[in-house]
ROZA-213110 format. One line per field, with one value per residue (C-alpha): x, y, z; chain; residue in three letters. Coordinates in pm, whole numbers, plus 50000, padded with zeros to 5 digits. Layout:
N
c1 <- [X, ...]
c2 <- [Y, ...]
c3 <- [Z, ...]
kevo <- [A, ...]
guke <- [ala, ...]
END
This chain:
310
c1 <- [60789, 61053, 61439, 61696, 61767, 61961, 62247, 62225, 62528, 62463, 62726, 62924, 62946, 63263, 63569, 63624, 63885, 63947, 63896, 64178, 64379, 64397, 64473, 64756, 64913, 64904, 65098, 65337, 65396, 65482, 65741, 65874, 65919, 65872, 65647, 65513, 65264, 65061, 64709, 64467, 64140, 64013, 64186, 63843, 63555, 63568, 63710, 63875, 64071, 64167, 64269, 64467, 64651, 64704, 64870, 65163, 65234, 64998, 64859, 64529, 64534, 64249, 64518, 64824, 64982, 64966, 65228, 65593, 65839, 65979, 65723, 65561, 65179, 64879, 64564, 64291, 64035, 63747, 63989, 64048, 64036, 64282, 64378, 64518, 64681, 64901, 64953, 65130, 65339, 65431, 65540, 65769, 65611, 65647, 65319, 65113, 64746, 64531, 64203, 63947, 64019, 63639, 63613, 63955, 63753, 63486, 63748, 63917, 63544, 63489, 63810, 63787, 63418, 63532, 63790, 63456, 63253, 63031, 62906, 62817, 62521, 62659, 62436, 62582, 62569, 62669, 63076, 63131, 63485, 63441, 63233, 63432, 63717, 63535, 63335, 63751, 63854, 63709, 63689, 63325, 63047, 62982, 62617, 62555, 62224, 62143, 61788, 61529, 61382, 61741, 61725, 61456, 61704, 62038, 62100, 62368, 62488, 62408, 62260, 62363, 62652, 62519, 62624, 62561, 62781, 62685, 62904, 63001, 62895, 62464, 62171, 62137, 61740, 61803, 62055, 61798, 61513, 61752, 61883, 61487, 61419, 61748, 61678, 61303, 61432, 61754, 61624, 61937, 62193, 62429, 62442, 62757, 62827, 62838, 62672, 62903, 62783, 63061, 63011, 63028, 62806, 62566, 62655, 62616, 62275, 62172, 62288, 62053, 61759, 61757, 61884, 61567, 61313, 61453, 61488, 61339, 61608, 61905, 62196, 62481, 62797, 62972, 63109, 62876, 63066, 63033, 62792, 62783, 62723, 62464, 62288, 62275, 62087, 61826, 61801, 61710, 61450, 61344, 61296, 61106, 61350, 61389, 61795, 62033, 62380, 62674, 63069, 63153, 62968, 62945, 62690, 62430, 62135, 61913, 61596, 61634, 61661, 61318, 61071, 61332, 61411, 61659, 61868, 62024, 62429, 62554, 62893, 62966, 63271, 63541, 63396, 63676, 63575, 63672, 63438, 63140, 63298, 63270, 62934, 62826, 63008, 62769, 62495, 62559, 62609, 62209, 62080, 62146, 62225, 62372, 62512, 62444, 62541, 62358, 62418, 62601, 62834, 63196, 63392, 63742, 63851, 64184, 64299, 64673, 64916, 65110, 65426, 65693, 65492, 65448]
c2 <- [65214, 65551, 65490, 65614, 65927, 66170, 66163, 66441, 66484, 66636, 66923, 66869, 66533, 66273, 66368, 66596, 66814, 66577, 66269, 66408, 66489, 66146, 65915, 66231, 66116, 65753, 65816, 66059, 65856, 65563, 65755, 65864, 65594, 65320, 65042, 64921, 65184, 65083, 65197, 65180, 65094, 65190, 65508, 65623, 65403, 65297, 64963, 65111, 65380, 65067, 64786, 65087, 65168, 64802, 64748, 65010, 64878, 64988, 64746, 64829, 64697, 64734, 64621, 64810, 64480, 64424, 64700, 64601, 64814, 65112, 65125, 65411, 65456, 65658, 65706, 65693, 65988, 65879, 65963, 65732, 65716, 65833, 65497, 65422, 65768, 65705, 65333, 65447, 65692, 65498, 65214, 65450, 65446, 65734, 65854, 66046, 66179, 66164, 66241, 66500, 66830, 66886, 66540, 66689, 66974, 66774, 66597, 66942, 67080, 66768, 66771, 67178, 67090, 66776, 67023, 67261, 66932, 66863, 66522, 66425, 66289, 66215, 66154, 65892, 65565, 65230, 65100, 65323, 65437, 65806, 65740, 65522, 65784, 66074, 65851, 65741, 66096, 66005, 65740, 65832, 66084, 66075, 65869, 65789, 65785, 65628, 65733, 65984, 65656, 65601, 65987, 65836, 65580, 65761, 65854, 66137, 66164, 66533, 66793, 67110, 67069, 66850, 66927, 66757, 66639, 66458, 66223, 66452, 66182, 66159, 66285, 66670, 66601, 66276, 66501, 66759, 66540, 66358, 66688, 66816, 66519, 66568, 66901, 66790, 66577, 66816, 67189, 67371, 67106, 67323, 67287, 67314, 67672, 67567, 67223, 66911, 66767, 66849, 67091, 66859, 66593, 66895, 67023, 66636, 66626, 66956, 66854, 66529, 66700, 66949, 66620, 66403, 66654, 66651, 66236, 65894, 65732, 65859, 65608, 65727, 65585, 65451, 65146, 64954, 65050, 65482, 65646, 65968, 65751, 65569, 65853, 66037, 65716, 65769, 66166, 66066, 65807, 66085, 66359, 66082, 65924, 65544, 65507, 65233, 65252, 65083, 65015, 64963, 65016, 64624, 64647, 64842, 64673, 64719, 64675, 64916, 65185, 65032, 65298, 65548, 65861, 66068, 65883, 66104, 66026, 66125, 66001, 65970, 66156, 65886, 65816, 65866, 66044, 65720, 65536, 65788, 65802, 65409, 65403, 65692, 65456, 65152, 65384, 65524, 65155, 65108, 65410, 65701, 65971, 66286, 66396, 66710, 66834, 67083, 67420, 67322, 67474, 67476, 67345, 67528, 67395, 67203, 67101, 67108, 66827, 66710, 66838, 66603, 66524, 66879]
c3 <- [93116, 93196, 93182, 93324, 93189, 93432, 93742, 93963, 94184, 94546, 94636, 94876, 94869, 94950, 95137, 95404, 95563, 95855, 95631, 95402, 95678, 95854, 95536, 95442, 95791, 95689, 95349, 95475, 95766, 95522, 95274, 95583, 95833, 95542, 95606, 95810, 95986, 96264, 96262, 96578, 96424, 96009, 95936, 95821, 95759, 95381, 95273, 94966, 95162, 95430, 95184, 94991, 95225, 95364, 95023, 95106, 95407, 95695, 95944, 96121, 96472, 96754, 97060, 97136, 97234, 96825, 96772, 96839, 97017, 96803, 96546, 96404, 96525, 96397, 96572, 96383, 96276, 96520, 96811, 97103, 97500, 97757, 97833, 97508, 97442, 97788, 97674, 97366, 97504, 97782, 97509, 97358, 97016, 96706, 96768, 96496, 96594, 96314, 96499, 96375, 96447, 96535, 96731, 96926, 97004, 97194, 97390, 97476, 97619, 97773, 97973, 98033, 98176, 98386, 98583, 98649, 98829, 98511, 98434, 98045, 97879, 97523, 97250, 96975, 96872, 97139, 97027, 96745, 96823, 96808, 97107, 97294, 97227, 97375, 97603, 97739, 97799, 98128, 98369, 98472, 98496, 98115, 97989, 97655, 97513, 97166, 97147, 97308, 97518, 97694, 97825, 98138, 98238, 98311, 98680, 98701, 99034, 99000, 98793, 98908, 98624, 98368, 97958, 97642, 97368, 97108, 96854, 96541, 96260, 96362, 96173, 96214, 96305, 96509, 96701, 96785, 96890, 97090, 97283, 97321, 97560, 97722, 97783, 97900, 98162, 98252, 98220, 98303, 98130, 97908, 97518, 97348, 97221, 96871, 96773, 96801, 96449, 96201, 95931, 95657, 95796, 95840, 95497, 95291, 95499, 95363, 95020, 95011, 95183, 94867, 94667, 94752, 94634, 94283, 94168, 94215, 94379, 94579, 94565, 94888, 94830, 95171, 95399, 95610, 95924, 95790, 96018, 95833, 95553, 95692, 95808, 95441, 95351, 95661, 95550, 95181, 95337, 95586, 95279, 95102, 94851, 94796, 94857, 94895, 95043, 94805, 94917, 94528, 94181, 94173, 94439, 94243, 94126, 93807, 93944, 94180, 93846, 93670, 93626, 93760, 93529, 93780, 93991, 94289, 94399, 94677, 94883, 95254, 95413, 95408, 95034, 94805, 94441, 94245, 94369, 94298, 93958, 93875, 94013, 93734, 93473, 93601, 93557, 93220, 93159, 93283, 93027, 93201, 92929, 93134, 93497, 93669, 94000, 94232, 94311, 94690, 94921, 94813, 95114, 95170, 95520, 95524, 95862, 95983, 95950, 96300, 96307, 96229, 95876, 95736]
kevo <- [A, A, A, A, A, A, A, A, A, A, A, A, A, A, A, A, A, A, A, A, A, A, A, A, A, A, A, A, A, A, A, A, A, A, A, A, A, A, A, A, A, A, A, A, A, A, A, A, A, A, A, A, A, A, A, A, A, A, A, A, A, A, A, A, A, A, A, A, A, A, A, A, A, A, A, A, A, A, A, A, A, A, A, A, A, A, A, A, A, A, A, A, A, A, A, A, A, A, A, A, A, A, A, A, A, A, A, A, A, A, A, A, A, A, A, A, A, A, A, A, A, A, A, A, A, A, A, A, A, A, A, A, A, A, A, A, A, A, A, A, A, A, A, A, A, A, A, A, A, A, A, A, A, A, A, A, A, A, A, A, A, A, A, A, A, A, A, A, A, A, A, A, A, A, A, A, A, A, A, A, A, A, A, A, A, A, A, A, A, A, A, A, A, A, A, A, A, A, A, A, A, A, A, A, A, A, A, A, A, A, A, A, A, A, A, A, A, A, A, A, A, A, A, A, A, A, A, A, A, A, A, A, A, A, A, A, A, A, A, A, A, A, A, A, A, A, A, A, A, A, A, A, A, A, A, A, A, A, A, A, A, A, A, A, A, A, A, A, A, A, A, A, A, A, A, A, A, A, A, A, A, A, A, A, A, A, A, A, A, A, A, A, A, A, A, A, A, A, A, A, A, A, A, A, A, A, A, A, A, A]
guke <- [unk, unk, unk, unk, unk, unk, unk, unk, unk, unk, unk, unk, unk, unk, unk, unk, unk, unk, unk, unk, unk, unk, unk, unk, unk, unk, unk, unk, unk, unk, unk, unk, unk, unk, unk, unk, unk, unk, unk, unk, unk, unk, unk, unk, unk, unk, unk, unk, unk, unk, unk, unk, unk, unk, unk, unk, unk, unk, unk, unk, unk, unk, unk, unk, unk, unk, unk, unk, unk, unk, unk, unk, unk, unk, unk, unk, unk, unk, unk, unk, unk, unk, unk, unk, unk, unk, unk, unk, unk, unk, unk, unk, unk, unk, unk, unk, unk, unk, unk, unk, unk, unk, unk, unk, unk, unk, unk, unk, unk, unk, unk, unk, unk, unk, unk, unk, unk, unk, unk, unk, unk, unk, unk, unk, unk, unk, unk, unk, unk, unk, unk, unk, unk, unk, unk, unk, unk, unk, unk, unk, unk, unk, unk, unk, unk, unk, unk, unk, unk, unk, unk, unk, unk, unk, unk, unk, unk, unk, unk, unk, unk, unk, unk, unk, unk, unk, unk, unk, unk, unk, unk, unk, unk, unk, unk, unk, unk, unk, unk, unk, unk, unk, unk, unk, unk, unk, unk, unk, unk, unk, unk, unk, unk, unk, unk, unk, unk, unk, unk, unk, unk, unk, unk, unk, unk, unk, unk, unk, unk, unk, unk, unk, unk, unk, unk, unk, unk, unk, unk, unk, unk, unk, unk, unk, unk, unk, unk, unk, unk, unk, unk, unk, unk, unk, unk, unk, unk, unk, unk, unk, unk, unk, unk, unk, unk, unk, unk, unk, unk, unk, unk, unk, unk, unk, unk, unk, unk, unk, unk, unk, unk, unk, unk, unk, unk, unk, unk, unk, unk, unk, unk, unk, unk, unk, unk, unk, unk, unk, unk, unk, unk, unk, unk, unk, unk, unk, unk, unk, unk, unk, unk, unk, unk, unk, unk, unk, unk, unk, unk, unk, unk, unk, unk, unk, unk, unk, unk, unk, unk, unk]
END
């Protein structure tokens, strides 16, 4: 039986600029103001990151009623509805907004077009905090579709001024398919000038498409709540590779590697490199002899920190 020989790393993988910035905002807030710093929702969807910040004094909450007067509050990378923003300001917290600038760009576009009388079709996953944040930019006039079948059921008040927006962490292929269904029903709908799916999501999915052709199995490092990590596993499977997602190296199962000589490894945009290194160490213990990295895009984007934390 063949035995595991090589680990092939996708490039790029792991942290993106929005995640780097969000974590740094909590880090700096803890250094400047001391513990506790309150964070609305998990700062990013990764168990290791959240537990690490908790150990240093971050308190993660869902309801602003759980934040005491005078506290320092950080909004997560996924963004928040307008009502949450207004309540936080009204209650006088010291607020730092860690919303990814690429999510904020969607919020700005929604606000601008709403003033021009547009309604919106949003492609995304119900209950995901980014979707709740974007839909929460308006009181009404924004309709969620999760798949192509949903498109038939939405009933905008008018169709002359209709625009489509998407969650930034979707599968590029799925989003394109659903957008086609939206355009088929609403031929005059306005599409974004540039697609809403973020550069990091696109780059990681493109890298997995290349990776899947070269390996017998793909392991994705990411937490179950991470949309972009789940999409990487989906993409690998769609492109013909057996694929599993793990939160930590402890979740790797030796039977997955039976009969596999070359295993691909990637990580979602919210998964830190330390977890990737631990997975590599575990795979070496299972017999992997070498590690190589595929050629891929080198990401150089950095987003500035909010005033007061620079």
